[in-house]
LUMLO-41017 format. One record per residue (C-alpha): residue in one letter; chain; x, y, z. Coordinates in pm, whole numbers, plus 32768, in hexadecimal, padded with zeros to 4 digits. Example, Ala and Ser with C-alpha at 12.3 -4.5 7.8 and 13.67 -1.06 7.14 Angstrom:
BEGIN
[node "A"; "A"; [84CE; 7E3E; 830C]],
[node "S"; "A"; [8557; 7F96; 82CA]],
This chain:
BEGIN
[node "M"; "A"; [4A37; 371F; 3988]],
[node "K"; "A"; [4BA2; 36C0; 3956]],
[node "A"; "A"; [4C92; 36F2; 3A77]],
[node "M"; "A"; [4D50; 3839; 3A60]],
[node "N"; "A"; [4EA9; 3886; 3ADC]],
[node "L"; "A"; [4E66; 39BA; 3BB2]],
[node "R"; "A"; [4FC4; 39D9; 3C3F]],
[node "P"; "A"; [5072; 3B23; 3BFE]],
[node "S"; "A"; [515F; 3AFF; 3ADA]],
[node "D"; "A"; [524E; 3BC5; 3A07]],
[node "Q"; "A"; [512F; 3C0E; 3919]],
[node "E"; "A"; [5078; 3D57; 3928]],
[node "Y"; "A"; [4F2B; 3CB0; 38DC]],
[node "V"; "A"; [4E63; 3B77; 392C]],
[node "A"; "A"; [4DE2; 3AA8; 3808]],
[node "G"; "A"; [4D06; 3976; 3815]],
[node "V"; "A"; [4BA2; 38FF; 37F2]],
[node "A"; "A"; [4AB5; 3A27; 37F5]],
[node "A"; "A"; [49D1; 3A04; 3923]],
[node "A"; "A"; [495D; 3B0D; 3A18]],
[node "L"; "A"; [49E3; 3AE1; 3B7B]],
[node "Y"; "A"; [493F; 3BA0; 3C9B]],
[node "P"; "A"; [4A3B; 3BE3; 3DB7]],
[node "G"; "A"; [492B; 3C7E; 3E91]],
[node "L"; "A"; [488B; 3B26; 3EA1]],
[node "G"; "A"; [49CB; 3A72; 3F01]],
[node "E"; "A"; [4A52; 3A27; 3DA6]],
[node "P"; "A"; [4BC6; 3A67; 3D66]],
[node "L"; "A"; [4C60; 3BBA; 3D26]],
[node "P"; "A"; [4D42; 3BEA; 3BF7]],
[node "P"; "A"; [4EB8; 3C0D; 3C33]],
[node "G"; "A"; [4F09; 3D6B; 3CAC]],
[node "G"; "A"; [4F50; 3E63; 3B97]],
[node "A"; "A"; [4F05; 3D72; 3A78]],
[node "K"; "A"; [4E2C; 3DEB; 3957]],
[node "V"; "A"; [4CDF; 3D30; 394D]],
[node "L"; "A"; [4B7B; 3D6E; 38D7]],
[node "L"; "A"; [4AB3; 3E27; 39E2]],
[node "L"; "A"; [493A; 3E3C; 3A08]],
[node "T"; "A"; [48E2; 3F8D; 3A9F]],
[node "M"; "A"; [47CA; 3FBD; 3B99]],
[node "G"; "A"; [4708; 4059; 3A79]],
[node "G"; "A"; [4723; 3F18; 39AD]],
[node "V"; "A"; [4825; 3F86; 38AC]],
[node "W"; "A"; [495A; 3EB8; 3851]],
[node "V"; "A"; [4AA5; 3F77; 3854]],
[node "S"; "A"; [4C0F; 3F03; 3870]],
[node "G"; "A"; [4D1A; 3F55; 396E]],
[node "P"; "A"; [4D98; 3EE8; 3AC4]],
[node "W"; "A"; [4CA0; 3E89; 3BD8]],
[node "S"; "A"; [4C62; 3F86; 3CEB]],
[node "N"; "A"; [4BAA; 3F4F; 3E34]],
[node "D"; "A"; [4B16; 40AE; 3E2F]],
[node "G"; "A"; [49B4; 403B; 3DDE]],
[node "R"; "A"; [49B6; 4089; 3C69]],
[node "Y"; "A"; [49B8; 3F1E; 3BF8]],
[node "Q"; "A"; [48D8; 3DF6; 3C42]],
[node "A"; "A"; [4981; 3CE8; 3B72]],
[node "W"; "A"; [4AB5; 3C9C; 3AA4]],
[node "S"; "A"; [4B1A; 3BA7; 3995]],
[node "P"; "A"; [4C61; 3B43; 38F4]],
[node "L"; "A"; [4CA5; 3BD4; 379D]],
[node "P"; "A"; [4C57; 3AD2; 3690]],
[node "A"; "A"; [4D74; 39ED; 362C]],
[node "R"; "A"; [4DDF; 3A06; 34BE]],
[node "S"; "A"; [4D2F; 38BD; 3478]],
[node "E"; "A"; [4BE2; 3953; 34ED]],
[node "Y"; "A"; [4BDE; 3A5E; 33DD]],
[node "T"; "A"; [4B2D; 3A24; 3293]],
[node "Y"; "A"; [4BEF; 3A92; 315F]],
[node "P"; "A"; [4AFC; 3ADE; 3040]],
[node "T"; "A"; [4B62; 3A85; 2EE0]],
[node "A"; "A"; [4B7E; 3B84; 2DC6]],
[node "D"; "A"; [4A2A; 3B1A; 2D3F]],
[node "G"; "A"; [4984; 3B6A; 2E8E]],
[node "V"; "A"; [4961; 3A0C; 2F1E]],
[node "G"; "A"; [497C; 3A20; 3099]],
[node "R"; "A"; [4916; 3B8D; 30C0]],
[node "P"; "A"; [485A; 3BD7; 3204]],
[node "G"; "A"; [46F7; 3C54; 3216]],
[node "S"; "A"; [469C; 3DAF; 3289]],
[node "G"; "A"; [46F0; 3E2D; 33E2]],
[node "T"; "A"; [4828; 3E65; 34AE]],
[node "H"; "A"; [4942; 3D68; 34A0]],
[node "L"; "A"; [4AAE; 3D55; 3504]],
[node "L"; "A"; [4B6B; 3DB1; 33CA]],
[node "L"; "A"; [4CD6; 3D5B; 3383]],
[node "T"; "A"; [4D74; 3E72; 32B8]],
[node "L"; "A"; [4E85; 3E46; 31B4]],
[node "G"; "A"; [4F77; 3EC1; 32C0]],
[node "D"; "A"; [4F07; 3DA9; 33AF]],
[node "V"; "A"; [4E4C; 3E95; 3497]],
[node "C"; "A"; [4CFE; 3E28; 3528]],
[node "V"; "A"; [4BEA; 3F30; 3512]],
[node "F"; "A"; [4A70; 3F2E; 3543]],
[node "G"; "A"; [4975; 3F7F; 3433]],
[node "P"; "A"; [48B0; 3F06; 3306]],
[node "W"; "A"; [4964; 3E46; 31F1]],
[node "S"; "A"; [49CA; 3F0E; 30C1]],
[node "S"; "A"; [4A3A; 3E74; 2F79]],
[node "D"; "A"; [4B1F; 3F98; 2F25]],
[node "G"; "A"; [4C5F; 3EDB; 2F77]],
[node "R"; "A"; [4C9E; 3F67; 30D6]],
[node "Y"; "A"; [4C5A; 3E1D; 3185]],
[node "K"; "A"; [4CDE; 3CC1; 314D]],
[node "G"; "A"; [4C11; 3C03; 324F]],
[node "W"; "A"; [4AF9; 3C17; 334C]],
[node "A"; "A"; [4A82; 3B68; 3488]],
[node "S"; "A"; [493A; 3B71; 3544]],
[node "L"; "A"; [491F; 3C2A; 368D]],
[node "P"; "A"; [4916; 3B48; 37C0]],
[node "A"; "A"; [47C4; 3AC7; 3830]],
[node "R"; "A"; [4735; 3B83; 3958]],
[node "D"; "A"; [4684; 3ADD; 3A7C]],
[node "R"; "A"; [4551; 3BB0; 3ACD]],
[node "A"; "A"; [4504; 3AEA; 3C09]],
[node "K"; "A"; [465B; 3B3B; 3C95]],
[node "E"; "A"; [4636; 3CA7; 3C2F]],
[node "D"; "A"; [44E6; 3CB8; 3CE1]],
[node "A"; "A"; [4582; 3C18; 3E17]],
[node "L"; "A"; [4695; 3D20; 3E15]],
[node "A"; "A"; [4593; 3E35; 3DEF]],
[node "Q"; "A"; [44D7; 3DB2; 3F1F]],
[node "M"; "A"; [4619; 3D95; 3FE9]],
[node "F"; "A"; [466B; 3F01; 3FA7]],
[node "N"; "A"; [44FF; 3F79; 3FBA]],
[node "L"; "A"; [450F; 3FFC; 3E58]],
[node "G"; "A"; [43CC; 404D; 3DA8]],
[node "Q"; "A"; [437C; 3FE3; 3C47]],
[node "E"; "A"; [43FE; 412F; 3BC0]],
[node "W"; "A"; [4566; 40BA; 3BEF]],
[node "R"; "A"; [453A; 3FC6; 3ACE]],
[node "L"; "A"; [4520; 40C5; 39B9]],
[node "A"; "A"; [45B2; 3FF0; 38A3]],
[node "A"; "A"; [4529; 3EA5; 3828]],
């Protein structure tokens, strides 16, 4: 994983290499108030600022512009099925399946999750398997 600049900045978001970081296991927290990708305790990726209220188990920087794939008009570079990070024509990042109807100009994969770290967190907090509702 590339080194990330995790210092608070004038930016309202953190962008970089997409990789899940688990603060409950000693990995770094994102800068306070910055928009990042958040992995909920239920295993769903959302975006927003980190909170220490127990809702999130991991975070990741938003993908850098260079990490998005920009499909061509003839469909080359379109993603497969499933949920992706989608860059809208208005440069807003949303979650969902790719659509070729012209709403999106690029896509990026969701960060890779580390199931071993998630299991370690579950054991630390005495959570049963039912807390991991989403794959």
